[in-house]
Each structure stands twice: as structure tokens, then as C-alpha cells.
Steps between C-alpha positions, in 0.01 A plus 500: 500500500827351390602142568691580820203686648267213409735249668522717813122529515464124450739435790301732726167342400632146551627595845163646595329187362717278724434728798128466442538121497660518842237740634214282373657189651545677833139619505365159402720337764347715773228347717215694339625664178350829388332378181447852364868585540605169345269565203645849452855368507415226250337754269811722522715196426298427185536860382875477553514175302315669212740795504799263512364315196459823304856609577642158416321516166667835431842342550437211264509581129204403285597198296283402210530126451 
């Protein structure tokens, strides 16, 4: 992937990450939240964060100090 593709993918992943935040908050705000669904969304959110970190690392050059 070139830099533009990585940036586009990062934007999409960050958007999905924010959407998951909203979905988790909505489920937890419900009277009796579905704990299994909340757990699945949180797990997906963690996987997205890991993928975001990997892509961000690809954009930053390795600097030997």
C-alpha cells in the first residue's frame, strides 16, 4: 500500500472506531444492556485499535536515535 491508501484506510478505521464507541455507549445506556453484544463490540474496537497502530507505524519512518 502506498501512503495515500494507508491514510484512507486509517480514516475508515478511525470512523468505525468512533462508531463503535457510540454503539457501546448506547447499549450500556439501555436499561438492561446485552453484555455479550457489548463484549463483542469492545473486542472489535480493540482489534481496530491494533490495526490503526500498525498502519500508523507504517507511516512513521524508523528513526535510530
